[in-house]
Every structure is written in structure tokens, then in C-alpha cells.
PDB file with one MODEL, atoms N, CA, C and O in Angstrom:
MODEL        1
ATOM      1  N   LYS A   1       0.822  -1.197   0.000  1.00  0.00           N
ATOM      2  CA  LYS A   1       0.000   0.000   0.000  1.00  0.00           C
ATOM      3  C   LYS A   1       0.860   1.253   0.000  1.00  0.00           C
ATOM      4  O   LYS A   1       0.562   2.214  -0.709  1.00  0.00           O
ATOM      5  N   LEU A   2       1.923   1.246   0.790  1.00  0.00           N
ATOM      6  CA  LEU A   2       2.800   2.409   0.842  1.00  0.00           C
ATOM      7  C   LEU A   2       3.407   2.685  -0.530  1.00  0.00           C
ATOM      8  O   LEU A   2       3.490   3.837  -0.955  1.00  0.00           O
ATOM      9  N   ALA A   3       3.827   1.633  -1.217  1.00  0.00           N
ATOM     10  CA  ALA A   3       4.413   1.807  -2.549  1.00  0.00           C
ATOM     11  C   ALA A   3       3.403   2.430  -3.502  1.00  0.00           C
ATOM     12  O   ALA A   3       3.758   3.311  -4.286  1.00  0.00           O
ATOM     13  N   ASP A   4       2.147   1.985  -3.448  1.00  0.00           N
ATOM     14  CA  ASP A   4       1.103   2.561  -4.299  1.00  0.00           C
ATOM     15  C   ASP A   4       0.886   4.033  -3.984  1.00  0.00           C
ATOM     16  O   ASP A   4       0.697   4.845  -4.890  1.00  0.00           O
ATOM     17  N   GLN A   5       0.912   4.376  -2.709  1.00  0.00           N
ATOM     18  CA  GLN A   5       0.731   5.769  -2.300  1.00  0.00           C
ATOM     19  C   GLN A   5       1.872   6.640  -2.824  1.00  0.00           C
ATOM     20  O   GLN A   5       1.638   7.735  -3.337  1.00  0.00           O
ATOM     21  N   VAL A   6       3.083   6.160  -2.698  1.00  0.00           N
ATOM     22  CA  VAL A   6       4.242   6.912  -3.186  1.00  0.00           C
ATOM     23  C   VAL A   6       4.161   7.070  -4.700  1.00  0.00           C
ATOM     24  O   VAL A   6       4.429   8.153  -5.219  1.00  0.00           O
ATOM     25  N   HIS A   7       3.798   6.015  -5.411  1.00  0.00           N
ATOM     26  CA  HIS A   7       3.671   6.096  -6.872  1.00  0.00           C
ATOM     27  C   HIS A   7       2.632   7.134  -7.274  1.00  0.00           C
ATOM     28  O   HIS A   7       2.851   7.891  -8.219  1.00  0.00           O
ATOM     29  N   ARG A   8       1.506   7.179  -6.570  1.00  0.00           N
ATOM     30  CA  ARG A   8       0.470   8.172  -6.878  1.00  0.00           C
ATOM     31  C   ARG A   8       0.994   9.591  -6.665  1.00  0.00           C
ATOM     32  O   ARG A   8       0.708  10.483  -7.463  1.00  0.00           O
ATOM     33  N   GLN A   9       1.756   9.803  -5.596  1.00  0.00           N
ATOM     34  CA  GLN A   9       2.301  11.131  -5.325  1.00  0.00           C
ATOM     35  C   GLN A   9       3.305  11.547  -6.391  1.00  0.00           C
ATOM     36  O   GLN A   9       3.434  12.735  -6.686  1.00  0.00           O
ATOM     37  N   MET A  10       4.011  10.592  -6.967  1.00  0.00           N
ATOM     38  CA  MET A  10       5.018  10.894  -7.975  1.00  0.00           C
ATOM     39  C   MET A  10       4.413  11.089  -9.359  1.00  0.00           C
ATOM     40  O   MET A  10       5.052  11.684 -10.227  1.00  0.00           O
ATOM     41  N   THR A  11       3.216  10.610  -9.581  1.00  0.00           N
ATOM     42  CA  THR A  11       2.614  10.651 -10.908  1.00  0.00           C
ATOM     43  C   THR A  11       2.466  12.070 -11.432  1.00  0.00           C
ATOM     44  O   THR A  11       2.756  12.325 -12.601  1.00  0.00           O
ATOM     45  N   GLY A  12       2.028  12.984 -10.604  1.00  0.00           N
ATOM     46  CA  GLY A  12       1.812  14.363 -11.038  1.00  0.00           C
ATOM     47  C   GLY A  12       3.042  15.013 -11.640  1.00  0.00           C
ATOM     48  O   GLY A  12       3.012  15.403 -12.807  1.00  0.00           O
ATOM     49  N   PRO A  13       4.127  15.143 -10.882  1.00  0.00           N
ATOM     50  CA  PRO A  13       5.307  15.835 -11.408  1.00  0.00           C
ATOM     51  C   PRO A  13       5.947  15.148 -12.615  1.00  0.00           C
ATOM     52  O   PRO A  13       6.612  15.811 -13.411  1.00  0.00           O
ATOM     53  N   LEU A  14       5.763  13.842 -12.769  1.00  0.00           N
ATOM     54  CA  LEU A  14       6.415  13.117 -13.856  1.00  0.00           C
ATOM     55  C   LEU A  14       5.488  12.810 -15.021  1.00  0.00           C
ATOM     56  O   LEU A  14       5.896  12.145 -15.974  1.00  0.00           O
ATOM     57  N   ALA A  15       4.258  13.277 -14.963  1.00  0.00           N
ATOM     58  CA  ALA A  15       3.265  12.934 -15.985  1.00  0.00           C
ATOM     59  C   ALA A  15       3.720  13.320 -17.389  1.00  0.00           C
ATOM     60  O   ALA A  15       3.470  12.574 -18.336  1.00  0.00           O
ATOM     61  N   ASP A  16       4.377  14.461 -17.546  1.00  0.00           N
ATOM     62  CA  ASP A  16       4.815  14.910 -18.865  1.00  0.00           C
ATOM     63  C   ASP A  16       5.921  14.039 -19.447  1.00  0.00           C
ATOM     64  O   ASP A  16       6.187  14.096 -20.648  1.00  0.00           O
ATOM     65  N   LEU A  17       6.562  13.242 -18.615  1.00  0.00           N
ATOM     66  CA  LEU A  17       7.661  12.397 -19.075  1.00  0.00           C
ATOM     67  C   LEU A  17       7.236  10.957 -19.310  1.00  0.00           C
ATOM     68  O   LEU A  17       8.089  10.089 -19.491  1.00  0.00           O
ATOM     69  N   GLU A  18       5.947  10.686 -19.313  1.00  0.00           N
ATOM     70  CA  GLU A  18       5.436   9.323 -19.467  1.00  0.00           C
ATOM     71  C   GLU A  18       6.059   8.652 -20.687  1.00  0.00           C
ATOM     72  O   GLU A  18       6.133   9.246 -21.762  1.00  0.00           O
ATOM     73  N   GLY A  19       6.493   7.441 -20.516  1.00  0.00           N
ATOM     74  CA  GLY A  19       7.150   6.698 -21.585  1.00  0.00           C
ATOM     75  C   GLY A  19       8.654   6.842 -21.569  1.00  0.00           C
ATOM     76  O   GLY A  19       9.360   6.000 -22.125  1.00  0.00           O
ATOM     77  N   ARG A  20       9.161   7.895 -20.942  1.00  0.00           N
ATOM     78  CA  ARG A  20      10.606   8.098 -20.845  1.00  0.00           C
ATOM     79  C   ARG A  20      11.105   7.896 -19.431  1.00  0.00           C
ATOM     80  O   ARG A  20      12.311   7.814 -19.198  1.00  0.00           O
ATOM     81  N   VAL A  21      10.181   7.814 -18.481  1.00  0.00           N
ATOM     82  CA  VAL A  21      10.526   7.644 -17.074  1.00  0.00           C
ATOM     83  C   VAL A  21       9.829   6.394 -16.564  1.00  0.00           C
ATOM     84  O   VAL A  21       8.645   6.178 -16.824  1.00  0.00           O
ATOM     85  N   HIS A  22      10.572   5.578 -15.837  1.00  0.00           N
ATOM     86  CA  HIS A  22       9.994   4.372 -15.246  1.00  0.00           C
ATOM     87  C   HIS A  22      10.027   4.501 -13.735  1.00  0.00           C
ATOM     88  O   HIS A  22      11.068   4.793 -13.147  1.00  0.00           O
ATOM     89  N   ARG A  23       8.878   4.281 -13.110  1.00  0.00           N
ATOM     90  CA  ARG A  23       8.788   4.272 -11.650  1.00  0.00           C
ATOM     91  C   ARG A  23       8.548   2.830 -11.243  1.00  0.00           C
ATOM     92  O   ARG A  23       7.574   2.210 -11.670  1.00  0.00           O
ATOM     93  N   VAL A  24       9.437   2.297 -10.417  1.00  0.00           N
ATOM     94  CA  VAL A  24       9.314   0.903  -9.989  1.00  0.00           C
ATOM     95  C   VAL A  24       9.513   0.811  -8.482  1.00  0.00           C
ATOM     96  O   VAL A  24      10.114   1.690  -7.864  1.00  0.00           O
ATOM     97  N   THR A  25       8.998  -0.265  -7.909  1.00  0.00           N
ATOM     98  CA  THR A  25       9.226  -0.564  -6.502  1.00  0.00           C
ATOM     99  C   THR A  25      10.120  -1.791  -6.438  1.00  0.00           C
ATOM    100  O   THR A  25       9.782  -2.843  -6.981  1.00  0.00           O
ATOM    101  N   LEU A  26      11.250  -1.655  -5.781  1.00  0.00           N
ATOM    102  CA  LEU A  26      12.203  -2.749  -5.644  1.00  0.00           C
ATOM    103  C   LEU A  26      12.334  -3.110  -4.177  1.00  0.00           C
ATOM    104  O   LEU A  26      12.187  -2.254  -3.305  1.00  0.00           O
ATOM    105  N   VAL A  27      12.609  -4.366  -3.908  1.00  0.00           N
ATOM    106  CA  VAL A  27      12.759  -4.844  -2.536  1.00  0.00           C
ATOM    107  C   VAL A  27      14.172  -5.376  -2.364  1.00  0.00           C
ATOM    108  O   VAL A  27      14.670  -6.121  -3.209  1.00  0.00           O
ATOM    109  N   GLY A  28      14.817  -4.991  -1.265  1.00  0.00           N
ATOM    110  CA  GLY A  28      16.166  -5.473  -0.985  1.00  0.00           C
ATOM    111  C   GLY A  28      17.100  -4.324  -0.683  1.00  0.00           C
ATOM    112  O   GLY A  28      16.667  -3.250  -0.263  1.00  0.00           O
ATOM    113  N   ASN A  29      18.379  -4.551  -0.897  1.00  0.00           N
ATOM    114  CA  ASN A  29      19.384  -3.513  -0.702  1.00  0.00           C
ATOM    115  C   ASN A  29      19.163  -2.441  -1.767  1.00  0.00           C
ATOM    116  O   ASN A  29      19.278  -2.734  -2.957  1.00  0.00           O
ATOM    117  N   PRO A  30      18.850  -1.208  -1.372  1.00  0.00           N
ATOM    118  CA  PRO A  30      18.452  -0.191  -2.353  1.00  0.00           C
ATOM    119  C   PRO A  30      19.452   0.026  -3.489  1.00  0.00           C
ATOM    120  O   PRO A  30      19.075  -0.041  -4.659  1.00  0.00           O
ATOM    121  N   ALA A  31      20.704   0.281  -3.165  1.00  0.00           N
ATOM    122  CA  ALA A  31      21.683   0.568  -4.214  1.00  0.00           C
ATOM    123  C   ALA A  31      21.869  -0.634  -5.129  1.00  0.00           C
ATOM    124  O   ALA A  31      21.897  -0.483  -6.351  1.00  0.00           O
ATOM    125  N   LYS A  32      21.995  -1.807  -4.563  1.00  0.00           N
ATOM    126  CA  LYS A  32      22.199  -3.031  -5.347  1.00  0.00           C
ATOM    127  C   LYS A  32      21.025  -3.270  -6.283  1.00  0.00           C
ATOM    128  O   LYS A  32      21.222  -3.564  -7.462  1.00  0.00           O
ATOM    129  N   GLU A  33      19.813  -3.147  -5.774  1.00  0.00           N
ATOM    130  CA  GLU A  33      18.623  -3.397  -6.587  1.00  0.00           C
ATOM    131  C   GLU A  33      18.466  -2.358  -7.695  1.00  0.00           C
ATOM    132  O   GLU A  33      18.102  -2.699  -8.820  1.00  0.00           O
ATOM    133  N   ILE A  34      18.739  -1.098  -7.383  1.00  0.00           N
ATOM    134  CA  ILE A  34      18.617  -0.038  -8.392  1.00  0.00           C
ATOM    135  C   ILE A  34      19.639  -0.243  -9.498  1.00  0.00           C
ATOM    136  O   ILE A  34      19.306  -0.135 -10.678  1.00  0.00           O
ATOM    137  N   VAL A  35      20.882  -0.539  -9.127  1.00  0.00           N
ATOM    138  CA  VAL A  35      21.935  -0.754 -10.128  1.00  0.00           C
ATOM    139  C   VAL A  35      21.606  -1.966 -10.998  1.00  0.00           C
ATOM    140  O   VAL A  35      21.758  -1.904 -12.218  1.00  0.00           O
ATOM    141  N   GLU A  36      21.162  -3.054 -10.398  1.00  0.00           N
ATOM    142  CA  GLU A  36      20.807  -4.249 -11.173  1.00  0.00           C
ATOM    143  C   GLU A  36      19.639  -3.963 -12.116  1.00  0.00           C
ATOM    144  O   GLU A  36      19.656  -4.386 -13.272  1.00  0.00           O
ATOM    145  N   PHE A  37      18.626  -3.247 -11.627  1.00  0.00           N
ATOM    146  CA  PHE A  37      17.487  -2.891 -12.473  1.00  0.00           C
ATOM    147  C   PHE A  37      17.956  -2.037 -13.650  1.00  0.00           C
ATOM    148  O   PHE A  37      17.560  -2.276 -14.791  1.00  0.00           O
ATOM    149  N   ALA A  38      18.792  -1.053 -13.374  1.00  0.00           N
ATOM    150  CA  ALA A  38      19.292  -0.166 -14.425  1.00  0.00           C
ATOM    151  C   ALA A  38      20.068  -0.947 -15.484  1.00  0.00           C
ATOM    152  O   ALA A  38      19.921  -0.693 -16.679  1.00  0.00           O
ATOM    153  N   MET A  39      20.889  -1.894 -15.045  1.00  0.00           N
ATOM    154  CA  MET A  39      21.652  -2.707 -15.995  1.00  0.00           C
ATOM    155  C   MET A  39      20.721  -3.582 -16.832  1.00  0.00           C
ATOM    156  O   MET A  39      20.872  -3.663 -18.051  1.00  0.00           O
ATOM    157  N   ASN A  40      19.760  -4.233 -16.181  1.00  0.00           N
ATOM    158  CA  ASN A  40      18.833  -5.124 -16.891  1.00  0.00           C
ATOM    159  C   ASN A  40      17.948  -4.380 -17.882  1.00  0.00           C
ATOM    160  O   ASN A  40      17.598  -4.918 -18.932  1.00  0.00           O
ATOM    161  N   MET A  41      17.588  -3.150 -17.553  1.00  0.00           N
ATOM    162  CA  MET A  41      16.705  -2.359 -18.414  1.00  0.00           C
ATOM    163  C   MET A  41      17.485  -1.458 -19.374  1.00  0.00           C
ATOM    164  O   MET A  41      16.892  -0.760 -20.196  1.00  0.00           O
ATOM    165  N   ASN A  42      18.810  -1.478 -19.267  1.00  0.00           N
ATOM    166  CA  ASN A  42      19.673  -0.659 -20.116  1.00  0.00           C
ATOM    167  C   ASN A  42      19.268   0.819 -20.067  1.00  0.00           C
ATOM    168  O   ASN A  42      19.138   1.474 -21.101  1.00  0.00           O
ATOM    169  N   VAL A  43      19.072   1.327 -18.854  1.00  0.00           N
ATOM    170  CA  VAL A  43      18.657   2.725 -18.694  1.00  0.00           C
ATOM    171  C   VAL A  43      19.830   3.658 -18.972  1.00  0.00           C
ATOM    172  O   VAL A  43      20.989   3.273 -18.815  1.00  0.00           O
ATOM    173  N   SER A  44      19.526   4.872 -19.379  1.00  0.00           N
ATOM    174  CA  SER A  44      20.577   5.837 -19.681  1.00  0.00           C
ATOM    175  C   SER A  44      20.926   6.707 -18.482  1.00  0.00           C
ATOM    176  O   SER A  44      22.011   7.285 -18.431  1.00  0.00           O
ATOM    177  N   MET A  45      20.004   6.808 -17.504  1.00  0.00           N
ATOM    178  CA  MET A  45      20.282   7.645 -16.339  1.00  0.00           C
ATOM    179  C   MET A  45      19.443   7.201 -15.151  1.00  0.00           C
ATOM    180  O   MET A  45      18.275   6.837 -15.291  1.00  0.00           O
ATOM    181  N   ILE A  46      20.064   7.241 -13.980  1.00  0.00           N
ATOM    182  CA  ILE A  46      19.371   7.030 -12.709  1.00  0.00           C
ATOM    183  C   ILE A  46      19.264   8.390 -12.044  1.00  0.00           C
ATOM    184  O   ILE A  46      20.260   9.105 -11.936  1.00  0.00           O
ATOM    185  N   VAL A  47      18.071   8.756 -11.598  1.00  0.00           N
ATOM    186  CA  VAL A  47      17.873   9.993 -10.849  1.00  0.00           C
ATOM    187  C   VAL A  47      17.482   9.600  -9.436  1.00  0.00           C
ATOM    188  O   VAL A  47      16.525   8.852  -9.232  1.00  0.00           O
ATOM    189  N   ALA A  48      18.228  10.108  -8.457  1.00  0.00           N
ATOM    190  CA  ALA A  48      17.977   9.765  -7.056  1.00  0.00           C
ATOM    191  C   ALA A  48      18.148  11.007  -6.197  1.00  0.00           C
ATOM    192  O   ALA A  48      18.809  11.967  -6.593  1.00  0.00           O
ATOM    193  N   GLY A  49      17.551  10.977  -5.030  1.00  0.00           N
ATOM    194  CA  GLY A  49      17.664  12.088  -4.095  1.00  0.00           C
ATOM    195  C   GLY A  49      18.719  11.826  -3.038  1.00  0.00           C
ATOM    196  O   GLY A  49      19.122  10.687  -2.803  1.00  0.00           O
ATOM    197  N   THR A  50      19.159  12.906  -2.406  1.00  0.00           N
ATOM    198  CA  THR A  50      20.076  12.773  -1.282  1.00  0.00           C
ATOM    199  C   THR A  50      19.268  12.465  -0.038  1.00  0.00           C
ATOM    200  O   THR A  50      18.043  12.587  -0.033  1.00  0.00           O
ATOM    201  N   ARG A  51      19.948  12.071   0.997  1.00  0.00           N
ATOM    202  CA  ARG A  51      19.288  11.729   2.252  1.00  0.00           C
ATOM    203  C   ARG A  51      19.296  12.908   3.211  1.00  0.00           C
ATOM    204  O   ARG A  51      18.444  12.978   4.097  1.00  0.00           O
ATOM    205  N   GLY A  52      20.229  13.832   3.061  1.00  0.00           N
ATOM    206  CA  GLY A  52      20.423  14.913   4.018  1.00  0.00           C
ATOM    207  C   GLY A  52      19.150  15.650   4.382  1.00  0.00           C
ATOM    208  O   GLY A  52      18.515  16.254   3.518  1.00  0.00           O
ATOM    209  N   GLN A  53      18.770  15.608   5.645  1.00  0.00           N
ATOM    210  CA  GLN A  53      17.553  16.273   6.092  1.00  0.00           C
ATOM    211  C   GLN A  53      17.834  17.360   7.123  1.00  0.00           C
ATOM    212  O   GLN A  53      16.916  18.053   7.562  1.00  0.00           O
ATOM    213  N   THR A  54      19.072  17.509   7.503  1.00  0.00           N
ATOM    214  CA  THR A  54      19.462  18.570   8.428  1.00  0.00           C
ATOM    215  C   THR A  54      20.616  19.326   7.794  1.00  0.00           C
ATOM    216  O   THR A  54      21.280  18.788   6.908  1.00  0.00           O
ATOM    217  N   PRO A  55      20.877  20.557   8.219  1.00  0.00           N
ATOM    218  CA  PRO A  55      21.986  21.314   7.626  1.00  0.00           C
ATOM    219  C   PRO A  55      23.318  20.564   7.675  1.00  0.00           C
ATOM    220  O   PRO A  55      24.109  20.653   6.737  1.00  0.00           O
ATOM    221  N   ALA A  56      23.569  19.837   8.745  1.00  0.00           N
ATOM    222  CA  ALA A  56      24.839  19.113   8.857  1.00  0.00           C
ATOM    223  C   ALA A  56      24.919  17.978   7.840  1.00  0.00           C
ATOM    224  O   ALA A  56      25.970  17.778   7.230  1.00  0.00           O
ATOM    225  N   THR A  57      23.838  17.236   7.646  1.00  0.00           N
ATOM    226  CA  THR A  57      23.885  16.092   6.729  1.00  0.00           C
ATOM    227  C   THR A  57      23.669  16.486   5.280  1.00  0.00           C
ATOM    228  O   THR A  57      23.948  15.685   4.389  1.00  0.00           O
ATOM    229  N   GLU A  58      23.184  17.683   5.012  1.00  0.00           N
ATOM    230  CA  GLU A  58      22.997  18.119   3.634  1.00  0.00           C
ATOM    231  C   GLU A  58      24.323  18.270   2.905  1.00  0.00           C
ATOM    232  O   GLU A  58      24.357  18.278   1.675  1.00  0.00           O
ATOM    233  N   LEU A  59      25.408  18.388   3.650  1.00  0.00           N
ATOM    234  CA  LEU A  59      26.721  18.531   3.039  1.00  0.00           C
ATOM    235  C   LEU A  59      27.220  17.225   2.440  1.00  0.00           C
ATOM    236  O   LEU A  59      28.133  17.238   1.615  1.00  0.00           O
ATOM    237  N   TYR A  60      26.651  16.122   2.832  1.00  0.00           N
ATOM    238  CA  TYR A  60      27.125  14.811   2.418  1.00  0.00           C
ATOM    239  C   TYR A  60      26.044  14.062   1.651  1.00  0.00           C
ATOM    240  O   TYR A  60      24.850  14.300   1.832  1.00  0.00           O
ATOM    241  N   LEU A  61      26.489  13.156   0.794  1.00  0.00           N
ATOM    242  CA  LEU A  61      25.549  12.276   0.106  1.00  0.00           C
ATOM    243  C   LEU A  61      25.133  11.159   1.034  1.00  0.00           C
ATOM    244  O   LEU A  61      25.902  10.753   1.906  1.00  0.00           O
ATOM    245  N   GLY A  62      23.943  10.665   0.859  1.00  0.00           N
ATOM    246  CA  GLY A  62      23.525   9.492   1.599  1.00  0.00           C
ATOM    247  C   GLY A  62      24.272   8.264   1.092  1.00  0.00           C
ATOM    248  O   GLY A  62      24.901   8.311   0.035  1.00  0.00           O
ATOM    249  N   SER A  63      24.204   7.181   1.834  1.00  0.00           N
ATOM    250  CA  SER A  63      24.943   5.973   1.454  1.00  0.00           C
ATOM    251  C   SER A  63      24.432   5.383   0.143  1.00  0.00           C
ATOM    252  O   SER A  63      25.222   4.871  -0.650  1.00  0.00           O
ATOM    253  N   VAL A  64      23.128   5.446  -0.095  1.00  0.00           N
ATOM    254  CA  VAL A  64      22.586   4.905  -1.345  1.00  0.00           C
ATOM    255  C   VAL A  64      23.042   5.762  -2.523  1.00  0.00           C
ATOM    256  O   VAL A  64      23.477   5.229  -3.543  1.00  0.00           O
ATOM    257  N   SER A  65      22.946   7.072  -2.390  1.00  0.00           N
ATOM    258  CA  SER A  65      23.386   7.967  -3.464  1.00  0.00           C
ATOM    259  C   SER A  65      24.853   7.741  -3.787  1.00  0.00           C
ATOM    260  O   SER A  65      25.234   7.652  -4.954  1.00  0.00           O
ATOM    261  N   SER A  66      25.660   7.650  -2.764  1.00  0.00           N
ATOM    262  CA  SER A  66      27.091   7.422  -2.954  1.00  0.00           C
ATOM    263  C   SER A  66      27.346   6.088  -3.656  1.00  0.00           C
ATOM    264  O   SER A  66      28.164   6.015  -4.573  1.00  0.00           O
ATOM    265  N   ALA A  67      26.653   5.042  -3.230  1.00  0.00           N
ATOM    266  CA  ALA A  67      26.825   3.725  -3.853  1.00  0.00           C
ATOM    267  C   ALA A  67      26.386   3.749  -5.318  1.00  0.00           C
ATOM    268  O   ALA A  67      27.030   3.130  -6.164  1.00  0.00           O
ATOM    269  N   LEU A  68      25.301   4.453  -5.623  1.00  0.00           N
ATOM    270  CA  LEU A  68      24.841   4.538  -7.007  1.00  0.00           C
ATOM    271  C   LEU A  68      25.902   5.185  -7.887  1.00  0.00           C
ATOM    272  O   LEU A  68      26.179   4.713  -8.990  1.00  0.00           O
ATOM    273  N   ILE A  69      26.489   6.257  -7.398  1.00  0.00           N
ATOM    274  CA  ILE A  69      27.521   6.957  -8.163  1.00  0.00           C
ATOM    275  C   ILE A  69      28.699   6.039  -8.457  1.00  0.00           C
ATOM    276  O   ILE A  69      29.253   6.068  -9.556  1.00  0.00           O
ATOM    277  N   HIS A  70      29.079   5.234  -7.490  1.00  0.00           N
ATOM    278  CA  HIS A  70      30.250   4.372  -7.650  1.00  0.00           C
ATOM    279  C   HIS A  70      29.964   3.076  -8.399  1.00  0.00           C
ATOM    280  O   HIS A  70      30.866   2.539  -9.042  1.00  0.00           O
ATOM    281  N   ARG A  71      28.746   2.559  -8.338  1.00  0.00           N
ATOM    282  CA  ARG A  71      28.447   1.239  -8.904  1.00  0.00           C
ATOM    283  C   ARG A  71      27.736   1.257 -10.250  1.00  0.00           C
ATOM    284  O   ARG A  71      27.907   0.340 -11.053  1.00  0.00           O
ATOM    285  N   ALA A  72      26.948   2.283 -10.502  1.00  0.00           N
ATOM    286  CA  ALA A  72      26.143   2.300 -11.729  1.00  0.00           C
ATOM    287  C   ALA A  72      27.023   2.486 -12.959  1.00  0.00           C
ATOM    288  O   ALA A  72      28.012   3.217 -12.924  1.00  0.00           O
ATOM    289  N   GLN A  73      26.652   1.821 -14.036  1.00  0.00           N
ATOM    290  CA  GLN A  73      27.383   1.940 -15.292  1.00  0.00           C
ATOM    291  C   GLN A  73      26.796   3.029 -16.187  1.00  0.00           C
ATOM    292  O   GLN A  73      27.372   3.364 -17.223  1.00  0.00           O
ATOM    293  N   CYS A  74      25.652   3.578 -15.787  1.00  0.00           N
ATOM    294  CA  CYS A  74      25.038   4.666 -16.540  1.00  0.00           C
ATOM    295  C   CYS A  74      25.247   5.977 -15.775  1.00  0.00           C
ATOM    296  O   CYS A  74      25.831   5.988 -14.692  1.00  0.00           O
ATOM    297  N   SER A  75      24.770   7.057 -16.343  1.00  0.00           N
ATOM    298  CA  SER A  75      24.844   8.349 -15.666  1.00  0.00           C
ATOM    299  C   SER A  75      23.952   8.338 -14.435  1.00  0.00           C
ATOM    300  O   SER A  75      22.914   7.676 -14.414  1.00  0.00           O
ATOM    301  N   VAL A  76      24.363   9.077 -13.407  1.00  0.00           N
ATOM    302  CA  VAL A  76      23.588   9.190 -12.170  1.00  0.00           C
ATOM    303  C   VAL A  76      23.431  10.672 -11.854  1.00  0.00           C
ATOM    304  O   VAL A  76      24.415  11.409 -11.800  1.00  0.00           O
ATOM    305  N   LEU A  77      22.190  11.104 -11.646  1.00  0.00           N
ATOM    306  CA  LEU A  77      21.889  12.478 -11.258  1.00  0.00           C
ATOM    307  C   LEU A  77      21.343  12.446  -9.847  1.00  0.00           C
ATOM    308  O   LEU A  77      20.318  11.816  -9.585  1.00  0.00           O
ATOM    309  N   ILE A  78      22.028  13.126  -8.933  1.00  0.00           N
ATOM    310  CA  ILE A  78      21.592  13.202  -7.542  1.00  0.00           C
ATOM    311  C   ILE A  78      20.994  14.588  -7.321  1.00  0.00           C
ATOM    312  O   ILE A  78      21.637  15.602  -7.594  1.00  0.00           O
ATOM    313  N   VAL A  79      19.759  14.624  -6.826  1.00  0.00           N
ATOM    314  CA  VAL A  79      19.070  15.896  -6.593  1.00  0.00           C
ATOM    315  C   VAL A  79      18.700  16.036  -5.125  1.00  0.00           C
ATOM    316  O   VAL A  79      18.537  15.046  -4.412  1.00  0.00           O
ATOM    317  N   ARG A  80      18.571  17.269  -4.692  1.00  0.00           N
ATOM    318  CA  ARG A  80      18.132  17.530  -3.314  1.00  0.00           C
ATOM    319  C   ARG A  80      16.668  17.851  -3.309  1.00  0.00           C
ATOM    320  O   ARG A  80      16.095  18.103  -2.249  1.00  0.00           O
TER     321      ARG A  80
ENDMDL
END
């Protein structure tokens, strides 16, 4: 149910990109699953958010973002 709720919230901002953007729910280690999905689907770019929620942590990438940058074979865009 939570995944469905999140997908519904994301539908609005990404509606204009339909067909070029894939929203999926993966289970497991986040970075590993995202990288494997990207490789299997031959995606050109992964877009992910940072984890920083306080001024101190905003200076650093979250562990998943960092792992995506180091492991993914495609381009990775990290947004705040």
C-alpha cells in the first residue's frame, strides 16, 4: 500500500515524461537493486535524491546515493 501511495504522489510531477521515465518498486538492498534494475533495463540515467535532512547532513551524500555513483554503469543524477 505504501508503494502505491508513493507512486500516486510521484505521478503528477512526472506525468509529462510518461514513456521516458519508469517508476518501480524494488525490494532489498536499495543501491544493489537499483543498479541491477538499471543494468537489466539498459537505462541511460538514474535519478535519485540525497538523504540529508538537516543542515549538517545536507553537506554529504547518503549511502545509497554514494553507492549509485560508484556502482552504476550509466549516468547518475543526484538531486536535493
